[in-house]
C-alpha positions in Angstrom: 11.6 67.9 5.1 12.4 64.8 7.3 8.8 63.7 7.4 8.4 64.3 3.7 11.4 62.0 3.0 10.1 59.3 5.3 6.9 59.2 3.2 9.0 58.0 0.2 11.1 55.3 1.8 9.3 52.6 0.0 9.7 54.4 -3.4 13.4 54.8 -2.7 13.7 50.9 -2.1 11.6 50.1 -5.1 13.7 52.5 -7.3 16.9 50.8 -5.8 15.5 47.3 -6.6 14.9 48.4 -10.2 18.4 49.6 -10.6 19.6 46.2 -9.2 17.1 44.2 -11.2 19.8 41.9 -12.6 20.2 40.5 -9.1 16.6 39.1 -9.3 17.7 37.0 -12.2 21.3 36.0 -11.2 20.7 35.0 -7.6 17.4 32.9 -8.1 19.2 31.1 -11.0 22.2 30.3 -8.8 20.1 29.1 -5.8 17.8 27.1 -8.1 20.8 25.3 -9.6 22.2 24.6 -6.1 19.1 23.4 -4.6 18.1 21.2 -7.8 21.6 19.8 -7.6 21.3 19.0 -3.9 18.0 17.4 -4.4 19.2 15.3 -7.1 22.2 14.0 -5.2 20.2 13.4 -2.0 17.0 12.0 -3.6 18.4 10.2 -6.6 19.4 6.6 -6.0 18.2 4.5 -9.0 17.2 5.4 -12.4 14.1 3.2 -12.7 11.3 2.3 -10.3 9.0 -0.7 -10.8 5.8 -1.3 -8.9 3.4 -4.1 -8.8 0.2 -4.7 -6.8 -1.1 -8.1 -6.0 -4.6 -8.9 -4.6 -4.2 -11.7 -2.1 -7.9 -12.5 -2.2 -9.1 -14.6 0.7 -5.5 -15.9 1.4 -4.4 -15.0 5.0 -1.6 -17.3 5.6 1.3 -15.6 7.4 4.0 -17.0 5.2 2.3 -15.5 2.3 1.1 -12.2 3.8 4.1 -11.3 6.0 6.5 -8.8 4.4 9.7 -10.4 5.9 8.6 -13.8 4.6 7.8 -12.4 1.1 11.2 -10.7 0.9 13.0 -13.9 2.0 11.2 -15.9 -0.7 12.1 -13.2 -3.3 15.8 -13.3 -2.1 15.9 -17.0 -3.0 15.3 -16.1 -6.6 18.6 -14.3 -6.7 17.2 -10.8 -7.1 19.9 -8.1 -7.5 17.8 -4.9 -7.5 16.5 -3.3 -4.4 13.1 -4.6 -3.3 10.5 -3.4 -0.9 7.3 -5.0 0.1 4.3 -3.4 1.8 1.1 -5.3 2.9 -1.9 -3.2 3.3 -5.0 -4.2 5.4 -7.0 -4.4 2.2 -5.6 -7.7 1.0 -3.1 -6.0 -1.3 0.6 -6.6 -1.5 2.7 -3.8 -3.1 6.2 -4.6 -4.5 8.6 -1.7 -5.3 11.7 -2.4 -7.1 14.4 0.0 -7.9 17.5 -0.3 -10.3 19.5 1.4 -13.0 18.5 -1.0 -15.8 14.9 -0.8 -17.0 15.1 -4.3 -18.6 16.5 -5.9 -15.5 14.0 -4.2 -13.2 11.1 -5.3 -15.5 12.5 -8.9 -15.7 13.2 -9.3 -12.0 9.9 -7.6 -10.9 8.0 -9.9 -13.3 9.9 -12.9 -11.8 9.1 -12.0 -8.2 5.5 -11.2 -8.9 5.0 -14.4 -10.9 6.5 -16.6 -8.3 4.5 -14.9 -5.4 1.3 -15.2 -7.4 2.0 -18.9 -8.0 2.3 -19.4 -4.3 -1.1 -17.6 -3.7 -2.7 -19.6 -6.5 -1.4 -22.9 -5.0 -2.6 -22.0 -1.6 -6.0 -20.9 -3.0 -6.4 -24.1 -4.9 -5.6 -26.2 -1.8 -8.0 -24.4 0.4 -10.6 -24.5 -2.1 -10.2 -28.1 -2.7 -10.1 -29.0 1.0 -13.2 -26.9 1.6 -15.1 -28.4 -1.2 -14.2 -31.9 -0.1 -15.2 -31.2 3.6 -18.4 -29.6 2.4 -19.4 -32.6 0.3 -18.6 -34.9 3.2 -20.7 -32.7 5.4 -23.6 -32.6 3.0 -23.4 -36.6 2.7 -23.4 -36.7 6.5 -26.5 -34.4 6.8 -28.3 -36.7 4.3 -27.6 -39.8 6.3 -28.6 -38.1 9.5 -31.9 -37.0 8.0 -32.6 -40.6 7.0 -31.6 -41.9 10.3 -33.9 -39.4 12.1 -36.8 -40.6 9.7 -36.2 -44.1 11.2 -36.2 -42.8 14.8 -39.5 -41.0 14.1 -41.1 -44.0 12.7 -39.9 -46.2 15.6 -41.1 -43.5 18.1 -44.6 -43.6 16.4 -44.8 -47.4 16.7 -46.3 -49.1 19.8 -43.8 -51.8 20.0 -41.3 -50.0 22.3 -41.1 -50.4 26.1 -41.0 -47.2 28.2 -37.3 -47.5 28.8 -36.7 -48.1 25.0 -38.9 -45.1 24.1 -37.0 -42.8 26.6 -33.7 -43.8 25.3 -34.7 -43.4 21.6 -36.2 -40.0 22.4 -32.8 -39.0 24.0 -31.0 -40.3 21.0 -33.4 -38.5 18.6 -32.9 -35.1 20.4 -29.1 -35.6 20.2 -29.3 -36.5 16.6 -31.5 -33.5 15.7 -28.9 -31.2 17.5 -26.1 -32.8 15.5 -28.0 -32.3 12.3 -28.8 -28.6 13.0 -25.1 -28.0 13.7 -24.0 -29.8 10.6 -26.5 -27.7 8.5 -25.3 -24.6 10.1 -21.8 -25.4 9.3 -22.6 -26.4 5.7 -24.5 -23.2 5.0 -21.5 -21.1 6.4 -19.2 -23.0 4.2 -21.3 -22.5 1.0 -21.3 -18.8 1.8 -17.6 -18.8 2.5 -17.0 -20.6 -0.9 -19.1 -18.1 -2.6 -17.2 -15.1 -1.4 -13.8 -17.0 -1.4 -11.8 -14.6 -3.6 -9.1 -15.7 -5.9 -5.7 -13.9 -5.9 -4.8 -11.8 -8.9 -2.2 -9.4 -10.2 -3.8 -5.9 -10.2 -0.9 -3.9 -11.8 2.7 -4.1 -12.9 4.7 -1.2 -14.5 8.2 0.2 -14.6 8.8 4.0 -14.9 11.6 6.6 -14.8 12.3 7.4 -11.1 11.1 10.6 -9.9 14.0 13.1 -9.6 12.2 16.0 -7.6 14.3 18.4 -9.8 11.3 20.6 -10.7 10.4 20.9 -7.1 13.9 21.7 -6.3 14.0 24.4 -9.0 10.8 25.9 -7.7 12.2 26.0 -4.1 15.4 27.4 -5.3 13.8 30.3 -7.2 11.5 31.3 -4.3 14.6 31.1 -2.0 16.6 33.1 -4.3 14.0 35.8 -4.6 13.8 36.0 -0.8 17.5 36.2 -0.6 17.8 38.9 -3.2 15.2 41.1 -1.4 17.0 40.6 1.9 20.4 41.3 0.3 19.4 44.5 -1.5 17.5 45.8 1.5 20.7 45.3 3.5 22.9 46.9 0.9 20.5 49.8 0.6 20.4 50.3 4.4 24.2 50.2 4.6 24.6 52.6 1.7 22.2 55.0 3.3 23.9 54.7 6.7 27.4 55.3 5.2 26.2 58.4 3.4 24.6 59.7 6.5 27.8 59.4 8.5 30.0 60.6 5.7 27.7 63.7 5.5 28.1 64.4 9.1 
């Protein structure tokens, strides 16, 4: 008889759970509410979150790519909302602003991004202008050097030079050829750099309702509630069986 009873222990527990099925509704609802409330108060800080991503292009100046410098520059604008700056290795700067007023977050985020983009554009234009001017100067120098070398070649081909003059002019020609090769190499590299010299631009800018994590909290609370309900009912069933056993003895 004892062995037969043992074979139906699972059935007894399932039957007991069915009789106490209201606990599977009440307890998960309570734990879901508690966990969701806790998550809301712990995670919730501001109602709105604004994010903007700015591509820095070929700009690598420290004062424009260092997060602390960017934040210091933003502080000078009188920003009241919380602002975080993250600079990735891919030449992108991500601004995250949080606040309770959507319009204020939008306005301040736009102000910060606009000011930062202006600094990037100014640096871009200065570098582009300086590089263009230097390249033009270099190209003019190459042209003059080529003409100078033509004169050297003509003189070397003439028979009016003494051995000492010929030797000196040969050395000068060799040095000039080296200088010309270096200038051409530099000019070629600068042309390539200018072709791939990327302009900064704003990639995205938006403001949304801050994530509350309440759905996740409810899901965790329900699961936790179900586990607690099963554990509680198993304990109550065990205690009830034990009490009946000792009362019977």
